[in-house]
C-alpha positions, 0 to 999 in steps of 0.5 A: 160486393161480398161483405167481409168481417175480421176477427183479431186474435192477439197472443202475448208470450213470455220469454219461453213462448208460453202464452201470458195473455190472449185477447180477441176482438171482432167488429160486430161482437158488441165489444168496444175493446178487445176481450181477454180470455185464458184459453182458445180452441180454433178449428178450421176445415181444410176442404182441399186436404179433408182435415182439420187445422187447429190451434189450441192455446191457454195461458199459464193462468188457466186453472185445471178447474177452468180447463175442465169447465172450458172443455165441457162447455165447448163439447156442449156447444159443439153438440148444438152446432152439430144438430144445427148443421146436420139436423141430426137430433139423435147423434147430437143427443148422444153427444149431450149424453157424453157431455153429462158423463164427462161433467160427472167424471170430471166433477164439474159443477154445472 
């Protein structure tokens, strides 16, 4: 029988449907309770329609500096994932170069 895992994401909204709190929990994440986060980018590949389905949310407490760092770290880990999944070191390296450029332009302190 195939193994199943579940990831739960809960978004609490204010009266204007603006996210106030985002929590997530996965049984095998090593957490004994849901973790609180201020932003999330969820991308899912729809093979049938050959397109990405996405859900991007951030709470009103997320600062601009946090968002810049969040994007930098997300892009950096995407380069790692690209290299792992495609074995293409060259394009992953190019993406990492862009991440360095991005960090410089956004004045992110690494």
